[in-house]
C-alpha positions as YAML, in Angstrom:
chain: A
units: angstrom
residues:
- id: 1
  name: MET
  ca: [37.03, -96.93, -107.35]
- id: 2
  name: PRO
  ca: [33.99, -96.67, -105.05]
- id: 3
  name: ARG
  ca: [32.34, -93.51, -103.88]
- id: 4
  name: LEU
  ca: [32.66, -93.44, -100.09]
- id: 5
  name: ALA
  ca: [30.62, -90.31, -99.40]
- id: 6
  name: GLY
  ca: [27.53, -91.18, -97.37]
- id: 7
  name: GLN
  ca: [28.78, -94.70, -96.68]
- id: 8
  name: GLN
  ca: [27.83, -96.58, -93.51]
- id: 9
  name: PRO
  ca: [30.55, -96.26, -90.82]
- id: 10
  name: GLU
  ca: [30.33, -99.92, -89.79]
- id: 11
  name: TYR
  ca: [30.77, -100.98, -93.41]
- id: 12
  name: ILE
  ca: [33.85, -98.78, -93.91]
- id: 13
  name: GLU
  ca: [35.38, -100.02, -90.66]
- id: 14
  name: ASN
  ca: [34.68, -103.67, -91.57]
- id: 15
  name: GLN
  ca: [36.17, -103.31, -95.03]
- id: 16
  name: LEU
  ca: [39.29, -101.49, -93.86]
- id: 17
  name: ARG
  ca: [39.87, -104.26, -91.31]
- id: 18
  name: ALA
  ca: [39.32, -106.85, -94.05]
- id: 19
  name: PHE
  ca: [42.08, -105.21, -96.12]
- id: 20
  name: ILE
  ca: [44.40, -105.00, -93.09]
- id: 21
  name: GLU
  ca: [43.78, -108.66, -92.18]
- id: 22
  name: ARG
  ca: [44.01, -109.70, -95.86]
- id: 23
  name: ARG
  ca: [40.50, -111.09, -95.89]
- id: 24
  name: ARG
  ca: [40.15, -108.80, -98.90]
- id: 25
  name: THR
  ca: [43.09, -108.37, -101.21]
- id: 26
  name: ASN
  ca: [43.99, -105.15, -102.91]
- id: 27
  name: PRO
  ca: [47.61, -103.95, -102.73]
- id: 28
  name: VAL
  ca: [46.67, -100.27, -102.84]
- id: 29
  name: MET
  ca: [44.04, -100.55, -100.12]
- id: 30
  name: PHE
  ca: [46.28, -102.70, -97.94]
- id: 31
  name: ASN
  ca: [48.98, -100.01, -98.13]
- id: 32
  name: VAL
  ca: [46.45, -97.33, -97.18]
- id: 33
  name: ALA
  ca: [44.60, -99.26, -94.49]
- id: 34
  name: HIS
  ca: [47.45, -100.88, -92.57]
- id: 35
  name: VAL
  ca: [48.88, -97.51, -91.49]
- id: 36
  name: LEU
  ca: [45.57, -96.30, -90.03]
- id: 37
  name: SER
  ca: [45.11, -96.35, -86.27]
- id: 38
  name: PRO
  ca: [41.74, -97.52, -84.90]
- id: 39
  name: GLU
  ca: [40.97, -93.88, -84.07]
- id: 40
  name: MET
  ca: [41.75, -92.82, -87.63]
- id: 41
  name: ILE
  ca: [39.49, -95.55, -89.02]
- id: 42
  name: ASP
  ca: [36.64, -94.44, -86.75]
- id: 43
  name: GLY
  ca: [37.18, -90.79, -87.70]
- id: 44
  name: LEU
  ca: [37.24, -91.50, -91.43]
- id: 45
  name: ALA
  ca: [34.15, -93.68, -91.21]
- id: 46
  name: GLU
  ca: [32.19, -91.01, -89.34]
- id: 47
  name: ARG
  ca: [33.31, -88.24, -91.70]
- id: 48
  name: PHE
  ca: [32.29, -90.16, -94.81]
- id: 49
  name: LYS
  ca: [28.86, -90.87, -93.29]
- id: 50
  name: GLU
  ca: [28.22, -87.12, -92.91]
- id: 51
  name: LEU
  ca: [28.63, -86.48, -96.63]
- id: 52
  name: ASN
  ca: [25.55, -86.59, -98.87]
- id: 53
  name: PRO
  ca: [26.68, -87.37, -102.41]
- id: 54
  name: LYS
  ca: [24.66, -86.52, -105.48]
- id: 55
  name: PRO
  ca: [24.43, -89.30, -108.07]
- id: 56
  name: LEU
  ca: [26.62, -89.03, -111.14]
- id: 57
  name: GLY
  ca: [24.46, -91.29, -113.32]
- id: 58
  name: GLY
  ca: [25.93, -91.93, -116.72]
- id: 59
  name: ALA
  ca: [24.63, -95.49, -117.04]
- id: 60
  name: PRO
  ca: [22.28, -96.54, -119.85]
- id: 61
  name: LYS
  ca: [18.89, -95.15, -118.80]
- id: 62
  name: GLU
  ca: [17.02, -97.89, -120.64]
- id: 63
  name: LEU
  ca: [18.27, -100.36, -117.98]
- id: 64
  name: VAL
  ca: [17.05, -98.39, -114.97]
- id: 65
  name: ALA
  ca: [13.47, -99.76, -114.85]
- id: 66
  name: GLU
  ca: [14.64, -103.39, -114.85]
- id: 67
  name: GLY
  ca: [17.29, -102.56, -112.25]
- id: 68
  name: LYS
  ca: [14.69, -100.95, -110.01]
- id: 69
  name: THR
  ca: [12.50, -104.05, -110.23]
- id: 70
  name: ILE
  ca: [15.39, -106.34, -109.28]
- id: 71
  name: PHE
  ca: [16.43, -104.00, -106.47]
- id: 72
  name: GLU
  ca: [12.91, -103.79, -105.02]
- id: 73
  name: ASP
  ca: [11.52, -107.27, -105.78]
- id: 74
  name: GLY
  ca: [14.55, -109.50, -106.33]
- id: 75
  name: LEU
  ca: [14.36, -112.45, -108.68]
- id: 76
  name: PRO
  ca: [12.22, -115.08, -106.95]
- id: 77
  name: SER
  ca: [12.68, -117.61, -109.78]
- id: 78
  name: ALA
  ca: [16.48, -117.42, -109.30]
- id: 79
  name: ASP
  ca: [16.29, -117.31, -105.48]
- id: 80
  name: VAL
  ca: [17.69, -113.76, -105.44]
- id: 81
  name: PRO
  ca: [16.25, -111.63, -102.64]
- id: 82
  name: PRO
  ca: [15.44, -107.94, -103.15]
- id: 83
  name: CYS
  ca: [18.56, -105.80, -102.76]
- id: 84
  name: ALA
  ca: [16.40, -103.44, -100.69]
- id: 85
  name: SER
  ca: [15.94, -106.11, -98.01]
- id: 86
  name: CYS
  ca: [19.53, -105.53, -96.84]
- id: 87
  name: HIS
  ca: [20.60, -102.23, -98.41]
- id: 88
  name: GLY
  ca: [17.38, -100.41, -97.51]
- id: 89
  name: PRO
  ca: [14.53, -99.10, -99.68]
- id: 90
  name: GLU
  ca: [16.58, -96.05, -100.69]
- id: 91
  name: ALA
  ca: [19.83, -98.06, -101.03]
- id: 92
  name: LYS
  ca: [21.48, -95.98, -98.29]
- id: 93
  name: GLY
  ca: [22.67, -99.06, -96.41]
- id: 94
  name: ASP
  ca: [22.36, -100.04, -92.79]
- id: 95
  name: GLY
  ca: [25.18, -100.99, -90.42]
- id: 96
  name: SER
  ca: [27.40, -103.54, -92.13]
- id: 97
  name: PHE
  ca: [25.33, -103.33, -95.34]
- id: 98
  name: PRO
  ca: [26.81, -100.64, -97.59]
- id: 99
  name: ARG
  ca: [25.18, -97.66, -99.21]
- id: 100
  name: LEU
  ca: [24.70, -98.34, -102.91]
- id: 101
  name: ALA
  ca: [22.74, -95.21, -103.88]
- id: 102
  name: GLY
  ca: [24.75, -93.05, -106.24]
- id: 103
  name: GLN
  ca: [27.55, -95.59, -106.54]
- id: 104
  name: LEU
  ca: [29.38, -95.58, -109.86]
- id: 105
  name: ASN
  ca: [27.84, -97.80, -112.53]
- id: 106
  name: ASP
  ca: [31.15, -99.41, -113.55]
- id: 107
  name: TYR
  ca: [32.13, -100.01, -109.93]
- id: 108
  name: ILE
  ca: [28.91, -101.90, -109.09]
- id: 109
  name: PHE
  ca: [29.05, -103.85, -112.35]
- id: 110
  name: ASN
  ca: [32.68, -104.88, -111.83]
- id: 111
  name: LYS
  ca: [32.28, -105.77, -108.16]
- id: 112
  name: LEU
  ca: [29.27, -108.00, -108.75]
- id: 113
  name: THR
  ca: [30.88, -109.60, -111.79]
- id: 114
  name: ASN
  ca: [34.19, -110.31, -110.01]
- id: 115
  name: TRP
  ca: [32.87, -110.99, -106.51]
- id: 116
  name: THR
  ca: [34.78, -114.20, -105.80]
- id: 117
  name: LYS
  ca: [38.09, -112.82, -107.10]
- id: 118
  name: GLU
  ca: [37.97, -109.79, -104.81]
- id: 119
  name: ARG
  ca: [36.09, -110.93, -101.72]
- id: 120
  name: GLY
  ca: [36.33, -113.84, -99.35]
- id: 121
  name: GLN
  ca: [40.07, -114.27, -99.77]
- id: 122
  name: ASP
  ca: [40.31, -115.90, -96.33]
- id: 123
  name: PRO
  ca: [37.38, -118.35, -96.19]
- id: 124
  name: ALA
  ca: [38.17, -119.22, -92.57]
- id: 125
  name: HIS
  ca: [37.61, -115.54, -91.63]
- id: 126
  name: PRO
  ca: [35.20, -114.05, -94.16]
- id: 127
  name: ASP
  ca: [34.31, -110.39, -94.13]
- id: 128
  name: THR
  ca: [30.70, -109.39, -93.59]
- id: 129
  name: SER
  ca: [30.09, -109.21, -97.34]
- id: 130
  name: ALA
  ca: [30.23, -113.02, -97.68]
- id: 131
  name: ILE
  ca: [26.43, -113.01, -97.72]
- id: 132
  name: MET
  ca: [26.58, -111.52, -101.23]
- id: 133
  name: GLU
  ca: [28.62, -114.27, -102.89]
- id: 134
  name: PRO
  ca: [25.74, -116.64, -103.73]
- id: 135
  name: ILE
  ca: [23.57, -113.70, -104.78]
- id: 136
  name: ALA
  ca: [26.20, -112.27, -107.12]
- id: 137
  name: HIS
  ca: [26.67, -115.69, -108.75]
- id: 138
  name: LYS
  ca: [22.95, -116.01, -109.50]
- id: 139
  name: LEU
  ca: [22.75, -112.74, -111.43]
- id: 140
  name: THR
  ca: [23.32, -112.65, -115.18]
- id: 141
  name: GLN
  ca: [25.52, -109.98, -116.75]
- id: 142
  name: ALA
  ca: [22.39, -108.23, -118.06]
- id: 143
  name: GLN
  ca: [20.79, -108.23, -114.60]
- id: 144
  name: ILE
  ca: [23.98, -106.89, -113.02]
- id: 145
  name: ALA
  ca: [24.09, -104.13, -115.65]
- id: 146
  name: ALA
  ca: [20.47, -103.20, -114.89]
- id: 147
  name: VAL
  ca: [20.99, -103.05, -111.11]
- id: 148
  name: ALA
  ca: [24.19, -101.04, -111.56]
- id: 149
  name: ALA
  ca: [22.39, -98.57, -113.84]
- id: 150
  name: TYR
  ca: [19.53, -98.11, -111.38]
- id: 151
  name: LEU
  ca: [21.84, -97.53, -108.43]
- id: 152
  name: SER
  ca: [23.97, -95.02, -110.33]
- id: 153
  name: TYR
  ca: [21.00, -92.64, -110.56]
- id: 154
  name: LEU
  ca: [19.77, -92.96, -106.97]
- id: 155
  name: GLU
  ca: [20.34, -90.03, -104.62]
...
């Protein structure tokens, strides 16, 4: 389950609409999202943005340095851009790009590992996260683990 505190309002709104429109599939989130009015979605998104979560950490600390390098520099040899180029230098997101700072290690690892199974369920109407699909596929499990560890300690 993701941490939504401090999340970008546009991202939350986009993702809730993706669940409602079944461009993202998750039975629990569909049941939650489809009963929300547009005003409720806007209110929730703004409220979450106001929160400033502290990181929970818990990931293997020996992976953090490699994760930081991937986040800041990308992997040019694998054609993977720096995560910071979209998610910001502090991983706090921007507009439709989500905040990743302080996100749970297991959540990031699982989302990047299972990207295609959970995102882009309606290829004719992709959600804004479609840009991540080719990037997620180019990362190895070890690289995903490193990035997830780094992000889990960011404030």
